[in-house]
C-alpha positions in Angstrom: 83.0 -9.8 -36.3 81.2 -9.1 -39.6 78.5 -6.6 -39.3 75.3 -7.2 -41.3 74.4 -4.4 -43.5 70.7 -3.3 -43.3 69.5 -0.8 -45.9 66.2 1.0 -45.3 64.3 2.3 -48.3 62.5 5.6 -47.7 59.7 6.5 -50.2 57.7 9.7 -50.5 55.0 9.8 -47.9 57.1 7.8 -45.4 56.2 7.8 -41.7 59.2 9.3 -39.8 58.7 7.2 -36.7 58.8 3.9 -38.5 61.6 5.0 -40.7 63.8 5.4 -37.7 63.0 2.1 -36.0 65.6 -0.1 -37.7 68.4 2.3 -36.9 67.3 2.6 -33.3 66.6 -1.1 -32.5 69.3 -2.7 -34.6 71.8 0.0 -33.8 71.5 -1.0 -30.1 72.7 -4.6 -30.9 76.3 -4.2 -29.9 77.6 -3.2 -33.3 76.2 -6.3 -35.0 74.4 -4.3 -37.7 75.2 -1.4 -39.9 72.1 0.5 -40.8 71.9 2.8 -43.9 69.0 4.8 -45.3 68.4 5.3 -49.0 65.9 6.7 -51.4 65.1 5.7 -55.0 67.1 8.6 -56.4 69.4 9.7 -53.6 67.3 12.9 -53.1 65.5 14.1 -50.0 62.2 12.4 -49.3 58.8 13.9 -48.3 57.3 12.4 -45.2 53.7 12.4 -44.2 54.6 15.0 -41.6 55.4 18.7 -42.1 59.1 18.0 -42.8 61.2 16.1 -45.3 64.3 13.9 -44.6 67.6 14.0 -46.3 69.2 10.6 -46.9 72.9 9.9 -47.4 72.5 7.1 -50.1 70.9 6.4 -53.4 69.4 3.1 -54.6 72.8 1.6 -55.2 73.0 0.9 -51.5 70.4 -1.7 -51.9 72.8 -3.8 -54.0 75.1 -4.1 -50.9 72.4 -5.0 -48.4 72.2 -8.3 -46.4 68.7 -7.1 -45.3 66.5 -4.5 -46.9 63.7 -2.8 -44.9 60.8 -1.1 -46.8 59.6 1.7 -44.5 55.8 2.4 -44.6 54.1 5.2 -46.3 50.8 7.0 -45.7 47.7 5.3 -47.2 47.3 8.1 -49.7 50.5 6.9 -51.4 49.4 3.3 -51.7 48.8 1.8 -55.2 48.4 -1.5 -56.8 51.4 -0.9 -59.0 54.8 0.5 -58.2 56.5 3.3 -60.2 59.3 2.6 -62.5 62.0 4.1 -60.2 60.8 2.0 -57.3 60.9 -1.2 -59.5 64.4 -0.2 -60.7 65.5 0.2 -57.1 64.1 -3.1 -56.0 65.7 -4.8 -59.0 69.1 -3.9 -57.5 68.5 -6.1 -54.5 70.6 -9.3 -54.7 68.8 -12.7 -54.9 68.4 -14.3 -51.5 68.6 -11.0 -49.6 66.3 -10.8 -46.6 63.5 -8.3 -47.2 61.4 -6.8 -44.4 58.4 -4.5 -44.6 57.0 -2.4 -41.8 53.2 -1.7 -41.9 52.1 -0.5 -45.3 55.5 -1.3 -46.7 53.9 -4.7 -47.5 51.9 -2.9 -50.3 55.2 -2.1 -52.1 56.4 -5.7 -52.0 53.0 -7.0 -53.0 52.6 -4.5 -55.9 56.0 -5.7 -57.1 54.8 -9.3 -57.1 57.2 -10.4 -54.5 54.6 -11.7 -52.0 52.5 -13.7 -54.5 51.7 -17.1 -52.9 53.3 -16.1 -49.6 51.9 -15.4 -46.1 52.1 -11.8 -45.1 50.6 -9.1 -42.8 50.0 -5.4 -42.7 48.1 -2.9 -40.6 44.6 -4.1 -39.8 43.0 -0.9 -40.9 44.1 -1.5 -44.5 43.7 -5.3 -44.5 40.6 -5.3 -46.6 42.1 -2.9 -49.1 45.2 -5.1 -49.3 43.1 -8.3 -49.9 41.2 -6.6 -52.7 44.4 -5.3 -54.4 46.5 -8.4 -53.9 44.3 -11.5 -53.8 47.3 -13.8 -54.5 48.9 -13.0 -51.2 47.9 -15.0 -48.1 47.2 -12.1 -45.8 47.0 -12.7 -42.0 45.8 -9.4 -40.4 45.7 -10.9 -36.9 49.4 -11.2 -36.2 52.1 -8.6 -35.3 54.5 -10.0 -37.9 55.0 -12.8 -40.3 58.4 -14.5 -41.1 58.1 -16.2 -44.5 61.8 -16.3 -45.3 63.3 -14.4 -47.0 60.3 -12.0 -46.8 59.2 -10.7 -43.4 56.2 -8.4 -43.0 54.9 -6.6 -39.9 51.8 -4.7 -38.8 51.5 -1.1 -37.9 53.9 1.3 -36.2 55.3 -0.4 -33.1 55.3 -3.8 -34.9 58.4 -2.5 -36.6 60.0 -2.7 -33.2 58.7 -6.3 -32.8 60.1 -7.4 -36.1 63.5 -5.8 -35.6 63.8 -7.5 -32.3 62.8 -10.7 -34.1 65.7 -10.2 -36.5 68.1 -9.8 -33.6 66.7 -12.8 -31.9 66.9 -14.9 -35.1 70.4 -13.8 -35.9 72.0 -13.7 -32.4 69.7 -15.3 -29.9 67.3 -14.2 -27.2 70.0 -12.9 -24.8 71.1 -10.1 -27.1 67.5 -9.4 -28.2 66.4 -9.0 -24.6 69.4 -6.7 -23.9 68.4 -4.5 -26.9 64.8 -4.4 -25.6 66.0 -3.3 -22.2 68.2 -0.6 -23.7 65.3 0.7 -25.8 62.8 0.4 -22.9 60.4 -1.8 -25.0 59.0 -5.3 -24.3 61.2 -8.1 -25.8 58.0 -9.9 -26.9 54.4 -8.9 -27.1 51.8 -11.5 -26.7 48.6 -11.7 -28.7 48.2 -10.2 -32.1 46.7 -7.2 -33.9 43.2 -8.1 -32.7 43.9 -6.7 -29.3 44.4 -3.2 -30.9 41.3 -3.2 -33.1 38.7 -0.9 -31.7 36.4 -2.7 -29.3 33.2 -1.7 -27.5 33.9 0.1 -24.3 33.8 -2.4 -21.4 31.1 -1.9 -18.8 32.0 0.4 -16.0 34.1 -1.3 -13.4 34.9 -4.3 -15.6 37.8 -6.2 -14.2 41.0 -6.9 -16.3 42.5 -10.3 -16.9 46.0 -9.0 -16.6 46.6 -10.2 -13.1 45.4 -13.7 -14.0 47.7 -13.7 -17.0 50.7 -12.8 -14.8 49.6 -15.5 -12.4 49.4 -18.1 -15.2 52.9 -17.2 -16.5 54.3 -18.2 -13.1 52.5 -21.6 -13.4 53.0 -22.7 -17.0 54.2 -26.1 -15.8 50.8 -26.8 -14.3 47.8 -28.1 -16.3 45.9 -24.9 -16.2 42.3 -25.0 -17.4 39.7 -22.3 -18.1 38.2 -23.2 -14.7 41.5 -22.4 -13.0 41.9 -19.1 -14.9 38.4 -17.9 -14.4 38.4 -18.9 -10.8 41.5 -16.9 -10.2 39.9 -13.9 -11.9 36.7 -14.4 -9.9 34.6 -14.4 -13.1 32.3 -16.9 -14.8 34.1 -18.9 -17.5 32.0 -17.2 -20.2 32.7 -13.7 -19.0 36.4 -14.4 -18.5 36.8 -16.0 -21.9 35.1 -13.0 -23.6 37.1 -10.4 -21.7 40.3 -12.3 -22.2 39.8 -12.3 -26.0 38.9 -8.6 -26.0 42.1 -7.7 -24.1 44.6 -10.1 -25.8 43.1 -11.0 -29.1 43.3 -14.8 -28.4 41.4 -17.4 -26.5 42.8 -18.4 -23.1 43.8 -21.8 -24.5 45.6 -20.4 -27.5 47.4 -17.8 -25.4 48.6 -20.5 -23.0 50.0 -22.6 -25.9 51.7 -19.5 -27.2 53.3 -18.6 -23.9 54.4 -22.2 -23.4 56.1 -22.2 -26.8 57.8 -18.9 -26.0 59.1 -20.3 -22.7 60.2 -23.5 -24.5 62.1 -21.5 -27.1 63.9 -19.6 -24.4 64.9 -22.9 -22.7 66.0 -24.4 -26.0 68.3 -21.4 -26.5 69.6 -21.0 -23.0 69.8 -24.4 -21.5 71.0 -28.0 -22.1 67.8 -29.6 -20.8 66.3 -32.4 -22.9 63.2 -31.8 -25.0 61.2 -34.0 -22.6 62.5 -31.9 -19.6 61.6 -28.7 -21.3 58.2 -30.0 -22.2 57.6 -30.7 -18.5 58.8 -27.3 -17.4 56.5 -25.4 -19.7 53.4 -27.5 -19.3 53.3 -29.7 -22.4 52.5 -33.3 -21.4 55.2 -34.9 -23.5 58.2 -34.0 -25.7 56.0 -35.1 -28.7 53.4 -32.4 -27.7 56.2 -29.8 -27.6 57.5 -30.9 -31.0 54.0 -30.6 -32.4 53.3 -27.1 -31.0 56.7 -25.7 -31.9 56.4 -27.0 -35.4 53.0 -25.5 -35.8 54.3 -22.1 -34.4 57.5 -21.7 -36.3 57.8 -24.7 -38.6 60.9 -26.4 -37.1 61.7 -29.1 -34.6 63.1 -28.4 -31.2 66.5 -29.9 -32.3 66.7 -27.8 -35.4 65.7 -24.7 -33.4 68.3 -25.4 -30.7 71.1 -25.9 -33.3 70.2 -22.6 -34.9 70.0 -20.4 -31.9 72.7 -22.0 -29.7 75.0 -21.5 -32.6 73.9 -17.9 -32.9 74.4 -17.5 -29.2 
């Protein structure tokens, strides 16, 4: 079994937690990945904490990578241009190599011109700054990560875990990704987007959560759930439920239901031999055509193409 080589580039001002995510998550994938860490000159790197890190490799490691990960740096290190040594290091990456950024790592890729005309994301707190600096990038600050192959960008901190699990899932299927998530004691998939983590007004005292209703709905995705059904279960008015749901999840109830149905459909496409129409019925889409439409809108492929990719990976 060939191991995919993942090389993580650490720059001055790097966040230590995010720097270690690829090694921790991908390193738990049954030996499918080899993770190396490098700097632009092979020397120790200053972090944004009160310690530095010593790396084992210089920029030449980037030329051997199947996947490159750009670790994030503190906002004080962000610029609209990259230094000559960083540009020289990025130039060593082979054409077609998958390139991933975590959090503010997207600034490095954008400053190098690699994200022009592409969809990307970064931490919501620096989204306005990113848009001002890089107007040619189609920034979506509401999502946890964006896969615009061969460039993948993720939001802040723990979104590095999300995108690494996405890599495992994309490369080897949901069974291994779920196993990695269990080993690392993290959720295999987080619903909603960054909006749920943006500071919101404090809810009124005693405000009820929609969490129980979300769990209830997940057990009934095959049913034609409506806002009336959801708000009734939560014992709230429709208006209050919709507002509170959006505050907690970052999506409307309707969009969240579609998202969850697509997630369930993807799992069944990977793990079963059910027909597209059968899967559509099990996840609450009226027809196979509806499933095709929503899957294509979510990830840009048909059910048949998705099944071929992930059942082969499995």
